[in-house]
N, C-alpha and C positions, 0 to 999 in steps of 0.2 A: 608791731606785726601781729602779736597775739590777740589784741583787742578787736581788730577788724573782723577776723573770722568768727569770733564769739558773737559779735554784733549781728553778723549775717545769720548765724544760727538762731539767735534770739528773735530776730525779725521774721524768719521763716516760720518758727514755731508760733509766734504771736499772731501772724497773719493767718496761719492755718486754723488756729483755735478760734480766732474771731470769725472766720468764714464759717466754721462749724457751728458756733453759737448762733450766728445770724441765720444759717439754714435751719437749725433746730427751732429757733424762735419763730421764723416765718411759717414753719410747718406746725409747731406745737401750739401756738396761741389760737389759731383757728380751730385746731383739733380739740383743744380744751373747751372752747365755746360750743363746739358740736357735741361733745360729750355731755356738757351741762344741759344742753337742750334735749339731748336724747334721754337723760335721766328724768327730766321734767315731764316729757311726753310719756315715758314709760310709767312713771308714778301716776300720772293722770289716768292712763289706760287701766292700771291696776285698781285705782279707786273706782273707776267707772264700772269695771267688771264686778267689784265687790258690791257696789250700790245696786247694779242690775240684778245680781244674784239674790240679794236680800229682798228686792222689790218683787221678784218673781216668786220667791219662796213664801212671802207673806201676802201675796195678792188674794188668794182664796180665803185666808183667815180674816182679812180685813173686810171682805164682801159679806161675811156671815157674822152678824153681831153676837152670836152665841159662842163663837170660838175665840180663843186667846192667841194672838200672833206670837210667834217665837222667831228671834233673829238667828240666822244660820251662822256657823263659825266662820271667822275671817282671819286674816293675817294678824299677828300680834301687834304690829305697828299701826294697823288701821283701826280707827275708831268709828263704829257704825251706830247710828241712832235712827229711831223711827219717830216721826213727828205727825201730829194730827193736822188736818187741813187748816185749822186755825192757828197753827204754829206752836203748839205745846209738845214737849218731849214726852213720848209714851214709853219707849224702850231704848236700851242701849246707852251709848255715851255721846254726850253733846251738851251744848248749853240748854238751860231750861226753856228758854224762849228762842224761837227760831231766829236765825240771823238773816242777813240780806240774801245770802246765797240760797238758803232754804225757801225763803219767801218768793224769790224769783223763779224757783222751779215750779210754782203753781201754774205759771203761764207758759212754760216751755217744756220740751222733752228732757233737757239737760241744762244744769246751771253749774258753773265753776267759778272759783275765786279764791282769794286768800283772806282769812279772817283770824286775827289774833295770833299770827305766826303759824297758822295751819293752812295746808292746802285742802280745800273743801270742794266736794262734788255732791250735788243733790239731784235726785231723779224722782219724778212723781209716780205714785201707785194709783192706777186708774182702773175702775170697773165699769166698762161701758163708757158712758160720758161723765161718770161721777168720780171726783177726786176722793179717794179713800185715805190717803196718807202720803207722806213724803219721806224718802230714805236719804239720810245724810251720811256720807263717808268722808273721813278726814284723816290726814296724817301730818305729823309735825314737820314744819319746814326744816327744822334742824337735822332731821333724818336725811332729807334730800341733800342738805349742805354737807353732811358727813360723808355721804357717798361721793359727792363731787370732790371734796378735799382729799379723800383717800386716793381717788383716781388721779388727781393732779399731782399728789406726792409721788405716786408710782411713775407718772410721766416725768416728773423732775428727776427722780432717781435714774430712770433710763437715759434721760438727757445728760446727767452727770457722767454716767458710764460712757456714753457716746463721746462726750467731750474729753474724758480721760483717755479713751482709746485713740481719739484724734491726736491728743497731745503726745502720746507715745509714738504713734506713727509719724507725726511731724518731726519729733526729735530724730528718729531714724533717717527720715528724708533729709533733714537739715544737716545731719552729720555726713550723709552721702554727698550732698551738694557742696558743703563747706570744705570737706577734706581736699578735693581737687584744687579749690581756691587757696587753701593753706599751702599746698605743695607748689602752686604757681607763685605764691608770694615768696616762699623760700627760694625757689629757683630764680626769681627776679632779684632777690637780695644777693644771692651768690653771683649773679651776673653783674650787679652793681659793684660787688667787691672785686671784680676782675677775673672771675672764673668763667671763661668763655667756652669751656667744655660742658657746661651744665646743659642738661636736656630735661624737659618737663615730662612728667608722667601723663599718660592718656587715661581719661576717666570714662570713656564710652559715652560722653555727652557731647553732642556735636558742637555746641556753642563754646564750651570750655576747651574742647580739643582744638578748635580753631585758634583760640588764644594761645594754647600751648604750641601749636605749629608756628604762629607768628613769633613767639618768644624764642623758639629754637632757631628759626631763620635769622632773627636779629642777633642771637648769640654767635651763630656761625659766621655771619657777615662781619660782625665787629671783630671776631677772632682773626678772620682772614685779613681784614684791614690792618689790625695791629701787627699781625705777623709780617705783612708786606712792609709796614713802616719800620719795624725793627730790622728786617732784612735790608731795607734801603739804607738805614742808618749805618749798619755794619758795612755794607758794600761801599757806601759813599766814603766812610772813614778810611777804608782800605785803598780805594782808588785815588783818593786825594793825597794820601800820604807821600807817594813817590813824587808827584809834581811839586809839592811843598818842600820836600827834601832837596830836590834839584834846585829850586829857586833859592833856598837858604844857602846851599853850597856856593852858588854863583855870587850871591851877595857877600858871603864870607870871604871868597877869593878876592873880590873887589876891595874889601877892607884891608886884606893882608898885603895887597900890592897897590897902595894909593898912588904911587908914582906913575903907574901905567894909565893909558887912556881909559877913562871911565865910560866913554860912549859905548864901547863894545859890551862892557858888563851890563850897562843899562839896557841895551838892545836885547841881550840874551835874557835878562830878567823879564823884559816885556814879553819876549817869546814864551818864556816859561809861564808867565801869568796868563797869556792867551791859551796856552795848553791847559792850564788849570781851569780857566773859564769854560773851555770846550769840554773838559771832563765833567764839570758840573752840569752843563747842558745835556751831555750824553746820558748821565745818570738820571736826570729828570725825565728825559724822553723815554728811557727804558722803564722808568717806574710807572709811567702812564699805562692804563689798561687798554686805551685805544691806540692801536698801532697803524701806521700807514702801510700800504702794500709794498712788498719788496720789489726792487728793481735791480737791473744789472749793475754791479758795482764797478766803479772806476778804480781798479786795483792798483794801477800805477800811481795815481794820486795818493792813495792810502799809504803805499810803500814810501813815497817821498815824505809824507808827513811823519812816518815812523823814523825815517832816517834823520830828519831835522830834530825830532824830539829826543831821541835816545843817543845819538852819536856823541853829543857833548858830554853827557853824563858818563858814558863809557870811557871817553877820552880822558876825563878827569881822573879815572881810576887806572889809567895806563892800559886800557883795553880797547879792542877794536869791534866795530859793528860792520858786518858784511851782509849785504842783501843780494841774493841771486834769484833772478826771475826769468823764467822761460816764457817766451812770447806765446800768448794764447791767440791763435790766429783767427778764430771765428767767434761770433757772439754766443753761439751755443756752448763754447768752452769757457765762457766767463761766468763767475759766480753770481747768483741772484740771492743777495742777502742784504741786511741792513748794515750800512757802513758804520753806523754808530755802535752796533753790537760787536762787529768784527774789530773795530778799533779798540774797544774795551777788552776783548779777549786777548788781542795781541799785546795790549798794555800789561795785562796780568802775566802773560808768559815772559815778556821782556823784563818785567820787574823781578820775577823769580830768578831769571838768568843773571840780572845785575846783582841782586841781593845774595843769592845762594850759590851762583855759579862762578866759574873762573874762565880766564882767557877770552878768546874771540867768541862773540855771539853771532850766530849765522841764522839769517831768515831766508828760507828757500821756498819759492813758489813753483809748483810743478803740476802737471796734468795727471790726474788719478782716474782717468776713464770717465765715469759719470759724475765726477766731483773734481774740485780744485783743492789741492793739498798745500797747506802752508806749514812748513817745518821750522821750529825754533829750537836751536841747539846751542850748547856752549861746551867748553872743554873741562868741565868740572868732573869730580869723581863719580857722580851718579847718585841715584837714590835707591833705597831698598825696595825690592819687588813685593814685600809682604805688606807694605803700608798702602792703604787706599788714599792716594793724594787728593782725590776729587770729593772725598767726604767732608762736609762742613765741619771745621774744627780740627781736621787732620793737618799736621805740620811736622816737618823734619828738622826745623830749627827754631828760631825765635819768632816765627810768623804766627798769625792767629788762625790759619787754616781756612780763610774765607775766600781768598783769591781764586784758586783753582776750582772750588765749588761754584763760585759765581761764573767763572769763565765757561765751565761745562754747561751750566743752565742757560747761559746766553747762546751758546753754540746750538744746543738742542732746540731752543726757541726759534732759531732761524732754520731749522731743518738740517743742521749739520751735526758733526761729531767732534769731540776733543778727546784725545787719548795719549798716553805715554807709549810711544812706539819703541824707544830704546832707553833702558835704565841707565846705561853707562856707555858713552857720555850721554847725559840726559837729553832726550829729543822728544818734544811734544809736537803732535801733528793735529792741525785743525783742518777738518774736511768740510768744504762748503758745497752745497748743491749747485749745479749749473743748469742753464736753460730756464724755461718759464714755469718751474715747479713752484707750488704754493702750499703753505702749511695752514691748516685750519686755525682760525684765530683763537678759539677756545683751547685747542691743543697747545698752541704756543704759550698762551698765558699760564696754562696748567704746568707746563715744563718750567717756566720762569719761577713759579712759586714753590717748586719742589725744594 
């Protein structure tokens, strides 16, 4: 994890510096050529001025044979000499015999060239139509090269400073860009280790923030999925425990009384197995996020199923199951809920009554105005009013505290309510909506996941 962000930083710095060097090179090389050309033209112009000044100063002296010509002062690096028309040096500095540049000046107004490492300019001195002399001005080429080299070194120094500044700025930018990537990498690693509460920091860079948003969404989605799976595992283990216990008791009773007819025991075991299979199907249906619309329940069929499933278990304990149902005369008085969810809620309540209660268990269906109430009560001593029985993990005995929490969430998902109406004897009441009331799908799912 540490190597990748460092590589990103190094690449950003390298690419930035390379871009800066390329830009400086594309600008500096032509500029260096222009500077060299400028110095050459400037030096030629300087030599031309020196030669013209000397020619003008000595023109009158050369036209009068009785006068001695005198060279005017020039720049220290300029060598100025006066040549006779036949090419012999008369005054100043220069070769004793005229070179090609000086000889060419006899036929032109100005002659330039390089001779022996010097830059040379020659101009004729004319009196009327008569050539009276030739002025030669020269400067060493090394002086021109020195000026070019000093200028190029200064340009290289400025380029080095610019590249250094670019390197410093690139390091800062690389750190600013790489730090959010490092944080994203750390968040992704925590997510991979199972921390689904991780949330990525925002860097203020739209592209990186989009990745952070996607990572947060993924973490939240995985966390919710895992939470649902864990809840489903816990709920399934709780809901399957009672049918498995009943099936085991029936099989053990059959083994203890081998002389009796085994057909009845096998039939009861098959009934319990069917109940177990129905419970599994119900749990899988409730675990799905896509739910079918609720319809009017066949409450009588559900109560018959409850009677067949639980009477045998209570009878085996010497207890009785009593179901009291008042007729609901109109369709508007019948509950609209999922039979799967209601069956599981009643299963939880009856399981609590069988496990923790005593005496007769009574299931009463009654009209509660705009709802149908289903009361489940037994003849036990009751429960403490200080304990929140519907909180996940809360239990008054050996239970795991999952059942009532699951039952309440299922009831609320169907738009109903589940509450403890009487602590002693314990009476739980399930209220189910009646009529064509419908609960928003997202609300139902959110209630299920609480």
